[in-house]
TIPA-102126 format. One record per residue: residue in one letter; y negated, z negated, x negated of N, C-alpha, C in turn. Coordinates in pm, whole numbers, padded with zeros to 5 digits, always signed. Each point is the difference from the previous one (the first is absolute). Layout:
N
AYZXYZXYZX/...
//
This chain:
356
M-03959-04190-01188+00132+00034+00089+00096-00075-00047/S+00051-00023+00100+00167-00105-00041+00091+00057-00037/R+00095-00077-00067+00124+00062-00094+00088+00086+00139/E+00004-00074+00094+00103+00061+00107-00059+00126+00045/A-00164+00021+00006-00049+00136+00056+00015+00097-00120/N-00020-00039-00134+00021+00075-00122+00142+00083+00014/E+00088-00116+00010+00166+00072+00010+00018+00095+00095/L-00080-00057+00108+00022+00104+00105-00036+00117-00018/L-00161+00021-00053-00060+00135-00030+00112+00067-00112/I+00037-00067-00084+00093+00077-00124+00139+00048+00083/A+00057-00074+00108+00102+00028+00057-00038+00148+00088/I-00119+00023+00069-00035+00108+00083-00041+00109-00110/L-00051-00043-00100-00011+00133-00108+00139+00056-00066/I+00068-00110-00020+00137+00072-00017+00084+00076+00110/L-00014-00065+00119+00055+00115+00103-00058+00104+00023/V-00152+00010-00026-00051+00141-00013+00042+00096-00136/A+00023-00087-00099+00040+00089-00112+00147+00057+00029/A+00084-00093+00067+00136+00058+00011+00005+00096+00105/V-00089+00012+00113-00005+00106+00070-00059+00120-00037/A-00093-00031-00084-00067+00164-00092+00142+00025-00092/L+00072-00071-00086+00072+00030-00068+00117+00077+00053/S+00049-00041+00140+00107+00036+00092-00060+00158+00022/W-00148+00001+00042-00045+00142+00041+00008+00058-00100/L-00020-00010-00105-00002+00064-00157+00124+00033-00043/A+00109-00092+00015+00136+00056-00013+00042+00105+00095/G-00038-00010+00124+00042+00143+00094-00058+00104-00072/K-00124+00011-00023-00068+00126-00044+00068+00036-00141/L+00027-00081-00076+00068+00014-00100+00155+00089+00005/V+00063-00065+00110+00116+00091+00030-00009+00134+00067/E-00127-00011+00068-00039+00152+00045-00002+00102-00084/F-00103-00057-00099-00037+00091-00116+00137+00042-00077/T+00081-00107-00022+00115+00039-00086+00099+00112+00078/V+00025-00030+00128+00055+00066+00082-00076+00176-00003/R-00110+00016-00019-00041+00131+00007+00002+00054-00134/R-00044-00091-00076+00009+00069-00166+00101+00020-00044/Y+00113-00103+00000+00114+00030-00074+00162+00047+00090/T+00013-00072+00111+00114+00023+00056+00011+00132+00100/T-00109+00044+00016-00009+00113+00072+00038+00138-00084/K-00019-00022-00137+00040+00099-00088+00153-00019-00053/T+00079-00093+00043+00158+00014-00040+00049+00080+00124/V+00148+00025-00042+00062+00094+00091+00073-00101+00115/T+00044-00099-00046+00055-00095+00093-00102-00091+00075/Q+00048-00036+00120-00093-00090+00100+00044-00159-00046/L+00079-00008-00078+00049-00132-00003-00100-00127-00057/D-00073+00038-00086-00113-00063-00072-00110-00035+00133/D-00030+00113+00082-00088-00045+00125+00074-00101+00078/V+00146+00004+00024+00045-00102+00092-00027-00143-00070/F+00033-00007-00132-00014-00122-00035-00120-00073+00005/I-00111+00082-00038-00141-00070+00020-00032-00015+00131/Q+00036+00092+00106-00035-00016+00114+00055-00123+00069/S+00149-00050-00063+00051-00111+00041-00057-00126-00008/I-00053+00001-00153-00044-00123-00035-00147-00030+00011/R-00082+00113+00043-00138-00004-00011-00043-00115+00131/T+00035-00007+00111-00053-00100+00106+00050-00145-00054/P+00118-00006-00047+00033-00131-00030-00075-00060-00115/I-00053+00076-00129-00077-00023-00098-00132-00057+00049/R-00048+00077+00086-00164-00034+00042+00031-00139+00083/I+00104-00008+00069-00007-00125+00090+00034-00137-00088/A+00070+00046-00105+00058-00117-00104-00143-00040-00077/I-00108+00088-00042-00102-00033-00085-00075-00082+00094/I-00028+00016+00133-00090-00069+00089+00068-00148+00014/V+00131+00001+00007+00079-00135+00018-00019-00067-00116/A+00002+00052-00120-00016-00067-00135-00134-00043-00004/G-00120+00069+00051-00115-00057-00020-00008-00139+00107/I+00063+00011+00116-00027-00118+00079+00074-00113-00028/Q+00116+00035-00108+00065-00139-00062-00077-00023-00105/V-00089+00073-00092-00068-00071-00112-00136-00043+00078/A-00026+00040+00099-00129-00060+00055+00054-00143+00054/L+00100-00012+00085+00026-00117+00042+00057-00129-00097/T+00037+00059-00117+00043-00093-00101-00114-00058-00081/G-00126+00072+00028-00109-00055-00055-00088-00073+00054/L+00029-00040+00144-00032-00108+00113+00023-00128-00053/S-00072-00085-00038+00073-00124-00059-00016-00084+00146/F-00100+00012+00120+00060-00074+00100+00103-00003+00076/I+00084+00128-00040+00145-00008+00060+00089-00076-00047/S+00044-00077+00094+00126-00087-00067+00137+00067-00072/A+00066-00069-00076+00105+00042-00084+00119+00041+00091/D+00029-00076+00129+00090+00036+00121-00046+00137+00037/W-00136+00020+00032-00016+00130+00073+00012+00121-00117/L-00035-00036-00104+00039+00106-00116+00137+00056-00021/T+00105-00107+00017+00147-00008-00019+00019+00118+00130/G-00041-00029+00098+00040+00047+00124-00065+00156-00017/F-00116+00026-00060-00061+00113-00004+00111+00098-00103/E+00040-00077-00109+00091+00066-00098+00128+00077+00082/D+00068-00105+00070+00099+00072+00094-00052+00129+00073/I-00089-00018+00083-00068+00116+00063-00012+00110-00103/F-00067-00016-00090-00015+00108-00123+00124+00064-00052/F+00101-00102-00006+00151+00080-00070+00042+00095+00106/V-00004-00065+00152+00063+00094+00075-00111+00140+00026/A-00142-00010-00001-00048+00102-00019+00023+00101-00093/Y+00006-00057-00131+00044+00119-00103+00135+00036+00009/L+00121-00095+00057+00146+00071+00030-00039+00093+00101/F-00047-00018+00088-00015+00093+00106-00070+00121-00015/L-00074+00009-00093-00088+00109-00059+00101+00077-00092/I+00075-00055-00081+00094+00082-00075+00109+00037+00094/Y+00045-00069+00104+00097+00057+00104-00046+00115+00042/I-00126+00008+00055-00056+00106+00060-00001+00126-00080/A-00055-00038-00118-00003+00124-00103+00135+00062-00038/L+00122-00085-00006+00128+00036-00021+00034+00085+00137/Y-00027-00048+00082+00054+00054+00153-00076+00133+00032/M-00112+00010-00050-00051+00136+00026+00021+00109-00118/L+00043-00073-00131+00037+00107-00105+00133+00047+00045/I+00087-00081+00047+00142+00061+00062-00007+00106+00089/G-00111-00026+00111+00000+00105+00087-00078+00111-00056/G-00080-00017-00079-00080+00115-00096+00125+00101-00042/L+00080-00082-00103+00096+00063-00107+00119+00069+00119/A+00031-00056+00108+00107+00061+00083-00091+00125+00069/A-00122-00006+00041-00062+00097+00052-00019+00140-00107/W-00028-00049-00130-00012+00122-00101+00137+00067-00012/Y+00079-00101-00028+00174+00046-00028+00048+00092+00102/G-00030-00042+00134+00039+00078+00109-00084+00131-00016/Q-00140+00027-00010-00061+00107+00004+00061+00087-00108/E-00001-00050-00117+00030+00078-00117+00147+00062-00030/V+00094-00101+00058+00147+00022-00027+00068+00009+00131/V+00003-00091+00094+00088-00027+00102-00014+00121+00092/Y-00107+00006+00048-00040+00104+00120+00018+00136-00043/N+00027+00026-00122+00000+00136-00072+00153+00055+00023/T+00080-00091+00030+00157+00024+00004+00049+00038+00123/D+00107+00056+00012+00071+00054+00128+00043-00133+00067/T+00070-00076-00043+00069-00126+00058-00106-00096+00054/T+00062-00084+00105-00104-00099+00032+00073-00119-00030/L+00098-00010-00094+00078-00121-00040-00111-00091-00093/D-00093+00099-00093-00077-00090-00082-00093-00060+00091/D-00055+00069+00092-00117-00043+00099+00043-00146+00052/K+00137-00016+00021+00052-00125+00054-00016-00105-00108/F+00046+00039-00129+00024-00092-00092-00149-00045-00059/L-00064+00060+00016-00154-00019-00056-00052-00070+00109/T+00026-00020+00133-00066-00088+00085+00091-00121-00030/F+00128+00037-00007+00062-00150-00016-00027-00076-00127/F-00039+00064-00135-00037-00074-00103-00125-00041+00008/R-00092+00068+00070-00136-00069+00033+00003-00137+00068/A+00087+00005+00105+00003-00115+00066+00064-00115-00085/L+00117+00024-00073+00041-00100-00070-00078-00038-00123/S-00054+00058-00046-00109-00019-00139-00103-00124+00104/R-00076+00045+00105-00093-00097+00051+00063-00115+00035/I+00140+00002+00054+00082-00128+00028+00020-00078-00114/V+00026+00046-00107+00025-00047-00123-00116-00098-00073/I-00127+00063+00010-00131-00041-00021-00062-00107+00076/T+00061+00016+00131-00038-00114+00088+00083-00116-00001/V+00124+00001-00031+00071-00102-00040-00023-00070-00107/I-00031+00052-00128-00082-00023-00116-00131-00096+00011/A-00060+00063+00067-00130-00065+00046+00008-00136+00072/F+00096+00027+00075+00024-00130+00083+00068-00115-00085/V+00080+00016-00082+00054-00080-00087-00081-00067-00095/I-00081+00080-00045-00116-00010-00107-00104-00132+00092/L-00046+00049+00126-00074-00088+00072+00079-00164+00024/L+00107+00042+00037+00099-00134+00016-00012-00100-00132/G+00034+00073-00090+00002-00077-00137-00131-00049-00047/H-00138+00038+00018-00099-00026-00009-00027-00151+00076/F+00033-00004+00135-00010-00113+00063+00106-00094+00005/G+00090+00003-00125+00084-00121-00001+00123+00021+00054/I+00043+00124+00085+00097+00018+00101+00106+00077-00094/E+00129-00058-00014+00100+00033-00107+00054+00118+00095/P+00000+00117-00062+00051+00137+00064+00151+00016-00031/S+00058-00071-00102+00131+00027-00017+00087-00009+00110/A-00031-00098+00096+00117+00008+00118-00055+00108+00057/L-00092+00071+00036-00032+00103+00088+00062+00123-00074/V-00022+00003-00132+00054+00124-00067+00167-00002+00018/T+00072-00114-00022+00138-00005-00004+00038+00023+00158/T-00064-00052+00097+00051+00032+00134-00025+00173+00023/L-00109+00065-00061-00026+00126+00028+00117+00090-00091/G+00029-00049-00086+00128+00044-00100+00109+00010+00058/I+00037-00132+00065+00140+00011+00099-00005+00096+00115/S-00108+00002+00059-00021+00053+00138+00012+00147-00054/T-00061+00052-00111+00002+00122-00030+00158+00059-00053/L+00077-00084-00066+00128+00007-00042+00055+00021+00119/A-00002-00075+00094+00091+00006+00135-00037+00140+00076/V-00113+00049+00000-00049+00099+00058+00068+00139-00089/A+00008-00047-00121+00037+00118-00068+00157+00047-00006/L+00076-00136+00026+00151+00030+00017-00012+00037+00120/A-00036-00040+00102+00031+00045+00134-00029+00156+00014/A-00100+00028-00055-00076+00164-00001+00095+00048-00104/Q+00083-00030-00078+00042+00077-00139-00002+00152+00033/E+00099+00035+00101-00008+00155+00013-00143+00057+00041/T-00047-00068+00059-00159+00071+00041-00057+00022-00125/L+00011-00112-00091-00095+00013-00132+00065+00092-00081/S+00122+00029-00006+00076+00104-00077-00056+00131+00037/D+00024+00012+00151-00084+00136+00052-00163+00026-00046/V-00086-00091-00018-00122-00011-00023-00024+00037-00178/I+00088-00051-00036-00010+00002-00173+00037+00143-00009/S+00109+00040+00062+00059+00138-00020-00088+00119+00024/G-00090-00036+00131-00099+00086+00028-00110+00021-00082/F-00030-00153-00105-00101+00035-00080+00031+00098-00124/M+00136-00021-00039+00067+00099-00095-00024+00121+00037/I+00045+00050+00146-00024+00143+00011-00137+00047+00018/L-00095-00093-00004-00139+00025-00014-00047+00028-00123/L+00069-00063-00098-00015+00025-00142+00063+00114-00073/D+00129+00005+00055+00090+00112-00045-00046+00151+00081/Q-00019-00018+00115-00015+00116+00072+00102+00117-00005/P+00126-00050+00036+00100+00101-00013-00009+00100+00130/F-00092-00020+00112-00010+00095+00109-00147-00030+00037/S-00042+00098+00088-00118-00025+00094+00020+00034+00140/I-00116-00027+00075+00025+00051+00137+00047+00135+00019/G+00061+00068+00078+00035+00111+00009+00109+00065-00076/D+00060-00072-00088+00099+00073-00107+00136-00047+00077/R+00067+00111-00039+00153-00004+00078+00075-00069-00127/V+00063-00117+00041+00072-00072-00112+00172-00034+00049/E+00082-00030-00076+00124-00026+00024+00033-00119-00050/L+00057-00115+00087+00015-00140-00060+00160+00005-00006/Q+00051+00037-00133+00160+00005+00005+00090-00136+00006/E-00096-00126+00005+00058-00109+00011+00075-00027+00166/I-00101+00069+00091+00047-00008+00138+00024+00129+00049/N-00010+00117-00047+00047+00116+00022-00120+00049+00110/T-00110-00033-00039-00107+00061+00112-00083+00070-00079/W-00060+00098+00064-00110+00098-00039-00096+00046+00094/G-00126+00027-00033-00099+00030+00099-00135+00000-00081/D-00109+00015+00100-00149+00019-00039-00064-00158-00005/V-00073-00037-00095-00036-00140+00025-00139+00030+00062/V-00001-00117+00090-00122+00005+00106-00063-00111-00007/E+00045-00098-00074-00054-00153-00028+00027-00066-00101/V-00077-00064-00080+00046-00099-00088-00068-00135+00014/G+00076-00093+00047-00072-00120+00039+00065-00113-00078/L-00090-00114-00007+00028-00109-00086+00128-00053-00003/R+00091+00011+00119+00115-00058-00006+00091+00130+00011/S-00015+00117+00056+00107+00104+00038-00072+00136-00015/T+00086+00116-00020-00030+00148-00027+00060+00040+00137/R-00094+00100+00075+00071+00053+00100+00017+00158-00024/I+00117+00041+00029+00046+00135-00027+00055+00104+00112/L-00057+00089+00034+00000+00099+00119+00119+00094-00066/T+00113-00012+00092+00137+00061-00029-00011+00150+00060/R+00069+00099-00058-00020+00125+00058+00020+00017+00152/D+00101-00110+00040+00016+00015+00136-00100-00099+00096/N-00124-00011-00055-00092-00070+00058+00038-00138+00051/R+00038-00090-00094+00022-00114-00006-00060-00077-00096/L-00069-00115+00036-00094-00071-00098+00092-00107-00062/V+00023-00020-00119+00091-00076-00050-00090-00114-00094/T+00009-00143+00025-00087-00079-00051+00100-00079-00149/V-00041+00062-00135+00088-00077-00086-00099-00089-00083/P+00071-00120-00006-00071-00119-00060-00020+00065-00156/N-00147-00051-00050-00036+00036-00149+00119-00052-00120/S+00078-00111+00038+00080-00081-00108+00126+00135+00006/V+00038+00049+00098+00093+00084-00007-00025+00128-00067/I-00112+00046+00011-00064+00127-00073-00018-00027-00138/G-00054-00135-00030-00025-00038-00145+00155-00001-00072/K+00095-00038+00050+00124-00014-00040+00110+00134-00038/G-00057+00101+00102+00081+00104+00001-00044+00130-00082/L+00066+00106+00013-00052+00121-00072-00070+00087+00112/I-00085+00067-00033-00113+00061+00075+00006+00141-00067/V+00032+00085+00113-00041+00146-00050-00119+00073+00061/N-00110+00048-00049-00094+00040+00050-00029+00140+00008/Y+00034+00054+00098-00004+00174+00000-00126+00062+00007/S-00115-00075+00006-00129+00039+00024-00064+00002-00144/D+00065-00046-00103-00083-00039-00105+00087+00065-00122/P-00054+00094-00090-00094+00028-00015-00094+00094+00063/S+00096+00086+00094-00040+00099+00076+00097+00044+00143/T-00051+00083+00054+00107+00022+00128+00110+00098-00063/V-00013+00070-00083+00094+00083-00035+00138-00049-00035/Y+00107+00065+00037+00136-00088+00026+00089+00118-00051/R+00122-00058-00076+00119+00092-00044+00116-00046+00122/V+00027+00101+00060+00123-00010+00070+00123+00020-00067/Q+00130+00016+00035+00107+00035-00064+00116-00026+00101/T+00105+00111-00018+00134-00004+00068+00096+00029-00079/H+00132-00027+00030+00128+00049-00072+00088+00101+00060/V+00032+00110-00070+00068+00118+00070+00129-00017-00082/G+00101+00028+00037+00135+00031-00035+00053+00146+00000/V+00027+00057-00109+00061+00135+00006+00142+00005-00048/A+00073+00100+00056+00151-00005-00036+00033+00018-00173/Y+00099-00065-00047+00020+00064-00121+00046+00144-00019/G-00042+00052-00112+00006+00146-00038-00122+00039+00038/T-00106-00026+00056-00117+00043+00028-00112+00038-00118/D-00050+00105+00002-00074+00008-00130-00155-00066+00010/L+00014-00092-00126-00106-00104+00001-00154+00059+00037/D-00014+00126-00095-00114+00056-00008-00059+00047+00108/E+00097+00070+00087-00018+00055+00126-00022-00082+00100/A+00083-00123+00018-00041-00116+00074-00129-00068-00006/R-00046-00004-00151-00114-00075-00001-00130+00089+00031/S+00028+00127-00027-00108+00097+00043-00022+00004+00136/V+00108+00013+00089+00002-00014+00130-00088-00115+00069/L+00039-00119-00052-00066-00131+00054-00142+00003-00016/I-00036+00014-00150-00154+00038-00018-00084+00091+00082/E+00063+00118-00014-00077+00111+00078-00029-00017+00170/A+00112-00065+00028-00001-00043+00131-00126-00100+00030/L-00043-00103-00081-00086-00079+00023-00144+00070-00037/K+00020+00108-00093-00139+00043-00045-00042+00097+00148/Q+00083+00021+00087-00044+00046+00136-00052-00058+00088/E-00030-00126-00021-00037-00113+00109-00127-00012-00040/S-00105-00002+00126-00157-00022+00007-00020-00166-00068/W+00125-00068+00053-00075-00158-00009+00038-00046-00142/V+00069+00075-00081+00032-00048-00138-00123+00045-00084/M-00032-00079-00101-00107-00002-00104+00049+00094-00109/L-00038+00145+00024+00067+00077-00101-00066-00041-00160/E-00100-00038-00018-00062-00056-00137+00100-00115-00079/Q+00068-00065+00098+00083-00094-00044+00133+00048-00041/P+00096-00076-00072+00102+00054-00045+00108+00001+00117/I+00090+00117+00002+00119-00029+00117+00129+00033-00101/E+00069-00124+00028+00129+00011-00080+00136-00014+00071/A+00102+00064-00053+00128-00034+00049+00107-00018-00134/L+00000-00125+00009+00096-00048-00129+00137-00009+00049/M+00089+00030-00062+00115-00028+00019+00069-00124-00087/L-00018-00123+00055+00032-00129-00043+00131-00064+00007/E+00090+00068+00074+00126-00088+00012+00106+00106+00065/F+00136-00049-00049+00097+00087+00035+00083-00087+00098/G-00031+00024+00122+00073-00065+00148+00147+00012+00004/E+00054-00045+00075+00144+00007+00020+00065+00138+00044/N-00103+00075+00049+00032+00131+00065-00110+00082-00007/A-00123-00036-00069-00112+00090+00011-00081-00025-00136/L-00097+00071-00036-00094+00011-00105-00109-00055+00079/I-00068-00139-00030-00117-00044+00065-00103+00036-00074/F-00101+00055+00063-00143+00035-00046-00090-00100+00052/R-00099-00035-00051-00127-00081+00024-00111+00090+00028/V-00063+00026+00111-00099+00111+00004-00114-00085+00063/R-00107+00030-00072-00130-00090+00024-00123+00090-00002/C-00084-00024+00074-00128+00046-00004-00122-00078+00046/W-00154+00043-00010-00083-00113+00019-00086+00047+00139/I-00038-00104+00070-00057+00029+00126-00149-00073-00018/E-00112+00074+00068-00136-00075-00002-00004-00126+00084/D+00070-00050+00084-00012-00123+00043+00130-00079+00022/Y+00027-00130-00024+00117-00071+00031-00001-00009+00145/V-00089-00003+00084+00017-00006+00142+00125+00087+00067/E+00005+00127-00084+00079+00116+00070+00156+00001-00086/T+00033-00144-00055+00109+00006-00067+00155+00029+00078/R-00020-00061+00117+00133+00030+00104-00026+00140+00037/R-00092+00050+00029+00013+00149+00071-00007+00083-00150/A-00037-00028-00098+00024+00084-00104+00146+00018-00039/L+00060-00131-00014+00154+00000-00011+00083+00099+00088/D-00029-00013+00126+00045+00099+00101-00023+00140-00019/K-00123+00042-00037-00017+00170-00043+00063+00014-00144/M+00005-00097-00082+00067+00006-00130+00138+00051+00013/N+00088-00081+00073+00132+00019+00018+00050+00115+00099/S-00085+00022+00094-00001+00125+00082-00011+00138-00096/A-00108-00019-00082-00025+00149-00084+00115-00005-00092/L+00034-00102-00048+00137+00015-00117+00110+00043+00070/Y+00036-00078+00124+00117+00054+00074-00019+00141+00029/R-00111+00065+00038-00019+00143+00050+00033+00059-00123/A-00071-00024-00128+00007+00083-00107+00133+00015-00064/L+00083-00114+00013+00127+00011-00057+00106+00080+00079/Y-00029-00009+00159+00099+00060+00039-00043+00176+00037/K-00110+00029-00025-00049+00136-00026+00076+00060-00127/A-00030-00088-00124+00076+00040-00127+00142-00018-00003/E+00078-00033+00094+00127-00002+00015+00059-00112-00112/I-00060-00114-00020+00017-00111-00089+00068-00089+00077/K+00134-00046-00012+00081-00093+00074-00053-00128-00006/L-00008-00066+00111-00013-00143-00003+00132-00075+00043/P+00063-00042-00111+00145-00065+00059-00003-00105+00080/A+00085-00013+00071+00002-00122+00115+00098-00092-00096/P-00019-00143+00015+00103-00088-00069+00118+00030+00065/R+00121-00032-00123+00117+00035+00017+00092-00106-00060/R+00098-00048+00082+00094-00103-00056+00140+00068-00020/D+00085-00016-00088+00143+00036-00011+00081-00104+00018/V+00068+00002+00102+00105-00125+00021+00136+00048-00027/H+00065-00090-00095+00121+00025-00021+00103-00116+00059/L+00101+00033+00032+00085-00080+00090+00147-00028-00091/Y+00037-00076-00050+00113-00032-00060+00093-00066+00088/Q+00124+00056-00007+00116-00093+00097+00076-00077-00100/S+00006-00131+00034+00075-00058-00121+00139+00002+00041/G+00096-00040-00083+00147+00021+00012+00022-00116+00075/I+00064-00003+00119+00052-00111+00062+00160+00021+00044/V+00074-00094-00062+00151-00005+00022+00007-00062+00136/Q+00057+00057+00059+00031-00101+00147+00169+00022+00020/E+00049-00119+00018+00170+00004+00017+00020+00014+00146/L+00084+00088+00034+00051+00035+00127+00107-00078+00051/P-00001-00060+00117+00121-00071+00047+00132+00063-00007/P+00093-00096-00021+00162+00074-00007+00025+00083+00090/G+00051+00136-00026+00056+00096+00070-00114+00082+00048/K-00124-00036-00058-00115+00091+00021-00004+00109-00087/G+00056+00009-00126-00016+00060-00119+00055+00147+00007/
//
């Protein structure tokens, strides 16, 4: 048998061994998945193994082909150099595919375990956004490595991309600010879909209907949809009436005339609210005399209701009940009074001659 035939036979045996080893690696991965990863609580290890399983099997076969070709002496050096470039591209492509699948698997795992269990859709959008961004990053890196291997200087391309990115960032500065603020809202979670919030910065309040990447939509009580940029929400003070519960305290101020018996007035105010069905009797009902007004003693009367949605109607019922109770008890509610004092200044007027 000639040397070329012997080398070719060895190359075929190497290829067969590489295919067998690839098959064995696949079986080993399946055994590992069944034996160990199924016993763990998290599916993260399953995602990792499944992502690299196929690329590793193909890489073993590619390595076998590379070893088999290098052992053939009748192939010229130029051809071997060309094959080395092909094998480099093949290995780079397999690594890229493994990372690409791993990013998709991690995103799917995180979405199933965390994101899809939340009420808001903002984290769903951010998950899609970061998955796409991560894949773009590894694609650019792989492309730069490929250019560098073939002697193409990637610095000019990187500089151009950097300048273009900077220009886009400056042009979309406000939009980027809104997106970053939206990401911070996702992390901090000051409110959720359906919560009633008040944005004191812009004097707007209503129910949150959507939280997006750039803006948040709030439905006001007069059925108007307000779109608020996330950067405005991130800078302002947010009052969430739905958290920690819907229970809410309402209060009003009542003035009684000076000379009124304080204990009697306080008792009348409290008993009036105890008779109302909408008041939570298990919560404290208070009438606190906190201020000496110009012509009245000012009581702050407060009680609790079960749902903040009824705040306006509860205040109407509250003021009506207090007024009726004070009127029935003949406790005076003084009207504002102003004392005006007129002073006549002494003016000496000289009369014309003959008029005195």
